[in-house]
C-alpha positions in Angstrom: -47.2 -10.7 -6.4 -47.7 -8.5 -3.4 -46.5 -11.6 -1.4 -43.6 -11.8 -3.5 -42.5 -8.2 -3.2 -42.8 -8.4 0.7 -40.4 -11.3 0.6 -38.3 -9.5 -1.7 -38.3 -6.3 0.7 -37.6 -8.4 3.6 -34.5 -10.0 2.1 -33.2 -6.5 0.8 -33.5 -5.3 4.7 -31.8 -8.4 5.8 -28.9 -7.7 3.4 -28.6 -4.2 4.7 -27.7 -5.5 8.0 -24.7 -7.4 6.9 -21.3 -5.7 7.4 -18.8 -6.8 4.6 -15.0 -6.4 5.2 -13.0 -6.4 2.0 -9.3 -6.9 2.6 -6.7 -4.6 1.2 -4.8 -7.0 -0.8 -5.2 -9.3 -3.8 -3.6 -10.7 -6.7 -6.1 -11.9 -9.2 -9.7 -10.6 -9.6 -12.6 -12.1 -11.3 -13.8 -10.2 -14.4 -17.0 -9.7 -12.9 -14.7 -9.1 -10.1 -13.7 -11.6 -7.4 -10.7 -10.8 -5.7 -8.6 -13.9 -5.4 -6.2 -13.2 -2.3 -8.5 -11.3 -0.1 -12.2 -11.8 -0.4 -14.9 -10.8 2.2 -14.9 -12.6 5.6 -18.7 -12.0 6.4 -20.0 -11.4 10.0 -23.6 -11.0 10.9 -24.2 -7.8 12.6 -26.6 -7.6 15.5 -29.8 -5.7 14.4 -29.7 -3.0 17.0 -26.2 -2.2 16.3 -26.7 -2.1 12.6 -29.6 0.4 12.9 -27.2 3.0 14.7 -25.4 4.4 11.8 -23.2 6.4 13.8 -21.2 3.0 14.6 -18.8 1.6 12.4 -20.2 -2.0 12.1 -17.8 -3.1 9.4 -15.3 -4.4 12.1 -12.3 -6.5 11.0 -13.3 -10.3 10.8 -11.3 -13.0 12.6 -9.5 -15.4 10.2 -11.9 -16.9 7.9 -12.1 -20.6 9.6 -13.6 -18.7 12.7 -16.2 -16.9 10.8 -19.7 -18.0 10.8 -21.4 -19.2 7.7 -21.8 -16.0 5.3 -25.4 -15.1 4.3 -26.1 -15.0 0.7 -26.3 -11.6 -1.0 -27.2 -10.4 -4.7 -25.4 -7.8 -6.8 -26.4 -4.6 -5.3 -25.2 -0.9 -6.0 -23.6 0.1 -2.9 -24.5 3.4 -1.0 -21.9 6.0 -1.8 -18.6 5.4 0.3 -16.1 7.9 2.0 -13.4 9.3 0.0 -11.4 12.5 -0.3 -10.4 14.5 -3.3 -7.9 17.3 -3.7 -7.1 19.4 -6.7 -3.5 18.9 -8.1 -1.4 21.4 -9.5 0.2 20.8 -12.8 3.8 20.7 -11.1 2.9 17.6 -9.3 2.3 15.4 -12.4 4.2 17.2 -15.4 7.5 15.8 -14.4 5.8 12.2 -14.9 2.9 12.7 -17.4 4.1 11.6 -21.0 1.9 12.1 -24.2 -0.1 8.9 -25.1 1.6 6.3 -27.3 -1.2 4.4 -28.7 -3.5 7.1 -29.6 -5.9 5.0 -31.4 -6.3 2.5 -28.8 -6.9 5.1 -26.4 -9.6 6.5 -28.7 -11.4 3.5 -28.9 -11.5 3.0 -25.1 -12.6 6.6 -24.8 -15.6 6.1 -27.2 -16.7 3.0 -25.2 -16.7 5.2 -22.1 -18.9 7.6 -23.9 -21.4 4.6 -24.5 -21.1 3.6 -20.8 -21.8 7.2 -19.6 -24.6 7.8 -21.8 -26.4 4.5 -21.6 -29.8 4.7 -20.0 -29.0 1.3 -18.5 -26.4 2.9 -16.2 -28.4 5.8 -15.1 -28.6 4.2 -11.6 -24.9 4.9 -10.9 -25.4 8.8 -11.6 -28.5 9.3 -9.2 -27.6 11.3 -6.1 -24.1 11.7 -7.3 -22.3 15.1 -6.5 -22.4 17.5 -9.4 -18.4 16.8 -9.6 -19.2 13.6 -11.1 -22.4 14.3 -12.9 -23.4 12.5 -16.1 -23.1 15.6 -18.3 -19.6 16.7 -17.0 -18.2 13.0 -17.5 -19.3 13.0 -21.1 -17.9 16.7 -21.6 -14.7 15.3 -20.1 -14.4 12.4 -22.6 -15.2 14.5 -25.7 -12.5 17.0 -24.7 -10.1 14.4 -24.4 -10.8 12.9 -27.7 -10.8 16.3 -29.1 -7.3 16.8 -27.8 -6.0 13.4 -29.1 -7.5 14.4 -32.7 -5.9 17.7 -32.6 -2.0 18.0 -33.1 -0.5 20.8 -30.7 2.9 22.4 -30.1 1.9 22.9 -26.4 3.3 20.2 -24.1 1.1 17.3 -23.3 0.8 18.1 -19.5 0.0 21.9 -20.0 -2.8 20.9 -22.4 -4.2 18.5 -20.0 -4.2 21.1 -17.1 -5.4 23.8 -19.3 -8.6 22.0 -20.2 -9.1 19.8 -17.0 -9.4 19.9 -13.5 -7.3 17.0 -12.1 -8.4 15.7 -8.6 -6.4 13.0 -6.7 -9.0 10.4 -5.1 -7.7 8.7 -2.0 -9.1 7.0 1.2 -10.3 9.1 4.0 -6.8 9.1 5.4 -5.0 9.6 2.1 -4.3 5.9 1.7 -2.9 4.9 -1.7 -4.4 2.8 -4.3 -3.8 -1.2 -4.3 -3.4 -1.9 -7.9 -4.0 -5.5 -9.0 -4.6 -7.2 -12.5 -7.0 -9.5 -14.1 -7.1 -11.0 -17.5 -8.8 -13.1 -20.2 -7.6 -16.8 -20.0 -7.3 -19.2 -22.9 -8.3 -22.6 -21.5 -8.4 -26.1 -23.2 -11.9 -27.4 -23.1 -14.4 -29.8 -24.8 -18.1 -29.9 -25.4 -18.3 -33.6 -24.3 -17.1 -35.3 -21.2 -14.3 -37.8 -21.3 -11.5 -38.9 -19.0 -9.4 -35.9 -20.0 -12.2 -33.4 -19.8 -14.4 -33.9 -16.6 -15.0 -30.6 -14.8 -18.1 -28.8 -16.0 -19.0 -25.1 -16.3 -22.7 -24.4 -16.3 -25.0 -21.9 -17.7 -27.7 -20.5 -15.2 -29.8 -23.3 -13.9 -33.6 -23.3 -14.5 -34.4 -22.9 -10.8 -32.1 -19.7 -10.4 -34.3 -16.7 -9.9 -33.0 -13.1 -10.7 -35.0 -10.1 -9.1 -34.2 -6.4 -9.4 -36.1 -4.6 -6.6 -36.5 -1.5 -8.8 -38.6 -3.4 -10.9 -41.2 -3.6 -8.2 -40.8 0.0 -6.9 -38.9 2.8 -8.4 -38.1 4.2 -4.9 -36.3 1.2 -4.0 -32.5 0.9 -4.6 -31.3 -1.0 -7.4 -30.5 -4.4 -5.9 -30.3 -7.5 -7.9 -31.1 -10.7 -5.8 -30.3 -14.1 -6.9 -32.1 -17.0 -5.3 -34.8 -19.7 -5.6 -38.6 -20.2 -5.1 -39.6 -22.3 -2.1 -43.0 -22.4 -0.7 -44.0 -19.2 -2.7 -40.8 -17.3 -1.0 -37.3 -16.3 -2.5 -34.6 -18.0 -0.5 -30.8 -18.1 -0.9 -29.5 -20.1 -3.7 -27.3 -23.1 -3.3 -23.7 -22.6 -2.3 -20.7 -23.6 -4.4 -20.2 -26.7 -2.5 -23.9 -27.7 -2.7 -23.9 -26.8 -6.5 -20.9 -28.9 -7.4 -22.7 -32.0 -5.5 -26.0 -31.3 -7.2 -25.9 -29.9 -10.5 -23.5 -32.5 -12.4 -26.0 -35.1 -11.4 -29.2 -33.5 -12.6 -30.5 -34.5 -16.2 -31.6 -30.7 -17.0 -28.5 -29.1 -15.7 -27.3 -27.0 -18.7 -23.4 -27.9 -19.0 -21.7 -25.4 -21.4 -18.5 -27.5 -21.6 -16.0 -29.6 -19.7 -12.3 -28.4 -18.4 -9.3 -30.4 -17.5 -9.0 -29.4 -14.1 -10.3 -27.7 -11.0 -7.4 -25.2 -11.4 -9.1 -24.2 -15.0 -12.5 -24.0 -13.5 -11.4 -21.8 -10.7 -9.4 -19.6 -13.2 -12.3 -19.2 -15.5 -14.7 -18.3 -12.4 -12.1 -15.7 -11.1 -11.6 -14.1 -14.4 -15.3 -14.1 -15.3 -14.8 -14.7 -19.0 -12.5 -16.5 -21.2 -11.6 -18.3 -24.6 -12.2 -22.0 -24.7 -10.0 -23.7 -27.1 -11.8 -27.1 -28.5 -10.0 -30.2 -29.4 -10.4 -29.3 -33.1 -8.6 -26.0 -32.2 -11.7 -23.8 -32.7 -12.3 -21.3 -30.1 -15.5 -20.0 -28.4 -15.9 -17.1 -26.0 -17.7 -17.7 -22.6 -18.8 -14.7 -20.5 -20.2 -14.3 -17.0 -24.0 -14.7 -17.1 -25.0 -14.8 -13.4 -24.1 -16.1 -9.8 -25.5 -17.9 -6.9 -25.7 -14.5 -4.8 -23.2 -15.5 -2.3 -20.3 -13.3 -1.5 -16.7 -14.2 -2.8 -14.4 -16.1 -0.2 -10.8 -16.0 -0.8 -9.4 -19.3 -1.7 -5.7 -18.0 -1.9 -6.0 -16.6 1.7 -7.2 -20.0 3.0 -4.1 -21.6 1.7 -2.0 -18.8 3.1 -3.7 -18.9 6.5 -3.0 -22.7 6.8 0.6 -22.3 5.6 0.3 -24.2 2.3 1.8 -21.2 0.5 3.6 -18.2 1.7 2.1 -14.7 1.4 5.1 -13.6 -0.5 5.0 -16.4 -3.0 1.3 -16.3 -3.8 1.0 -15.2 -7.4 -1.4 -17.2 -9.6 1.3 -18.9 -11.0 2.4 -20.1 -7.4 -1.1 -21.3 -6.8 -1.0 -23.4 -10.1 2.1 -25.1 -8.9 0.7 -25.9 -5.6 -2.5 -27.1 -7.1 -0.6 -29.5 -9.6 1.3 -30.9 -6.5 -1.6 -31.2 -3.9 -4.6 -31.5 -6.0 -6.8 -32.8 -2.8 -5.8 -29.8 -0.7 -6.4 -27.4 -3.3 -9.9 -28.8 -3.9 -10.5 -28.5 -0.4 -9.7 -24.7 -0.3 -12.9 -24.2 -2.4 -14.8 -24.4 0.8 -13.6 -21.0 1.7 -15.6 -19.5 -1.5 -19.4 -20.1 -1.5 -19.8 -18.1 -4.5 -20.3 -19.8 -7.9 -20.5 -18.3 -11.3 -22.7 -19.2 -14.3 -21.6 -18.8 -17.7 -22.9 -18.1 -21.3 -21.7 -18.4 -24.9 -20.5 -15.0 -26.3 -19.8 -13.6 -29.8 -16.6 -11.6 -28.8 -14.9 -10.9 -25.4 -13.9 -9.9 -23.0 -17.1 -8.0 -22.0 -16.9 -5.8 -18.8 -19.9 -5.2 -16.4 -21.4 -2.4 -18.2 -21.6 -4.1 -21.6 -18.6 -3.2 -23.6 -15.5 -4.9 -24.8 -12.5 -4.3 -22.5 -9.2 -2.8 -23.7 -5.7 -4.3 -22.8 -4.1 -2.1 -20.0 -6.8 0.9 -20.6 -9.9 -0.7 -19.0 -10.0 -1.2 -15.3 -12.6 -2.2 -12.8 -13.5 0.2 -9.9 -16.0 0.5 -7.3 -19.0 2.4 -8.8 -20.1 3.8 -5.5 -16.9 5.9 -5.6 -15.9 6.1 -9.2 -18.5 6.7 -12.1 -18.7 4.3 -14.8 -17.2 5.4 -18.0 -14.9 8.2 -16.3 -11.2 8.7 -17.3 -8.3 8.5 -15.0 -4.4 8.8 -14.7 -3.3 6.0 -12.7 0.4 6.5 -11.2 2.0 3.3 -10.5 4.8 0.9 -11.8 4.3 -2.0 -14.3 7.1 -4.6 -14.5 7.4 -4.1 -18.4 6.7 -0.4 -19.0 9.0 2.6 -18.1 6.1 5.2 -18.0 4.8 5.9 -14.5 1.3 7.4 -15.4 -1.2 5.3 -17.5 -4.5 6.5 -18.9 -7.3 4.2 -17.8 -11.2 4.0 -18.1 -13.7 2.7 -15.6 -15.0 0.0 -17.8 -15.7 -2.8 -15.2 -16.6 -3.6 -11.5 -16.3 -6.3 -9.2 -17.6 -7.8 -6.1 -14.2 -7.8 -4.3 -13.3 -4.2 -5.7 -14.5 -2.1 -3.1 -13.8 1.5 -1.9 -11.7 4.1 -3.0 -8.3 2.4 -2.6 -8.9 -0.5 -5.0 -8.3 -0.8 -8.8 -8.1 -3.7 -11.0 -6.3 -3.4 -14.2 -7.4 -5.6 -17.2 -4.0 -6.9 -18.7 -5.1 -8.6 -21.6 -5.8 -12.3 -22.9 -3.5 -15.3 -22.5 -0.5 -16.5 -20.8 1.6 -13.3 -20.6 -1.3 -11.2 -19.6 -2.1 -13.6 -17.0 1.5 -13.8 -15.6 1.4 -9.9 -15.3 -2.0 -10.0 -13.7 -0.9 -12.7 -11.2 2.1 -10.7 -10.1 0.5 -7.1 -10.1 0.0 -6.1 -6.6 1.4 -2.6 -6.3 0.7 0.8 -4.6 -0.5 3.6 -6.8 -2.3 6.9 -7.0 -5.3 7.6 -9.0 -6.4 11.0 -10.6 -9.7 12.0 -12.1 -10.0 14.2 -15.3 -13.0 16.5 -15.3 -13.5 19.1 -18.0 -13.3 22.6 -16.6 -16.6 23.8 -16.2 -17.6 26.3 -18.9 -18.6 30.0 -17.8 
């Protein structure tokens, strides 16, 4: 066991030396969080340079075809990332902020936020946080907000907000706006048996996949989850997507949950991280993210754009689907850009976010937990194609491997085709404002 722990620590140190650059634009993001149009293009950093924390090692990568093969990484809680905050005056928002319309839906989402904030499973996200985002103050914020929703008042809603909360705009170090994208829960035709129509498998975690949390070995270690496999008494990176797609379908003990019609359906499910499978008898079953192979996400959409197969301004998910139907072999070849592979499990309900709670249409969002505490409530100022209001109440109910830094937010848009169309087209600028209950004297 000591030897295993030493190998794990060695792997953890190696992962700390990798600089990962996440691009600033995307269109569809994995529910567990893969960004479709701009994923990380990894580039190893020389150890001497990596040790010097005064240098910025995360230099922009060259185009992905020129990048060396990325190294496998697990799901880890990143260190706190730089961001700036400023107190917002009521005059800045009161011309835009309207009373909530669907109060009952917001109350349900707020109660789920309380579950997330108060869950012992999520204590790691509040360790070392500034008092600004303490667990107690976030819980108090949600409770005050619920009380406002439950108590009719003649006071204008915006004044009520500023009377009870400090409102802080959060932005990048240089005041950059948010990039707002969307994700959804797809409904996909599937079968539990293979035939000529359904021949693209989705898998549950393989028997040789090992998942290790460093904190289980030593409480002083960071909460880093590593995925790999055992080889000669050591943990080594697990197979890439390309290796998995060649190997698992031929293995007798591979656990295949269901079969899908096309690579497009398979990629959709991998990107969104959960979905509803509609079986031939018209019954439906939920599938949800269970694990991954430990490799970072690479952008299939960017691969197609870089090679001129699709245009950047015509790269919605719907455009990708049309291209895939016309050029299936090229589309299949684009998968080489993405070594990450998702394994699924059956679920009783869905969709479920990364913190174990159901997501709510246009209220739940994925944010970087190194900046935005799980469960926190925000006002998101942005435009949605089918809504007149400019400010939307959102809750941090999810996270994603490609949702990195203070200037990225991924809004859960709902289930089915219409939600998918909105998610596929959503790529807007926005501003985000954190609500924090005023400190009691």
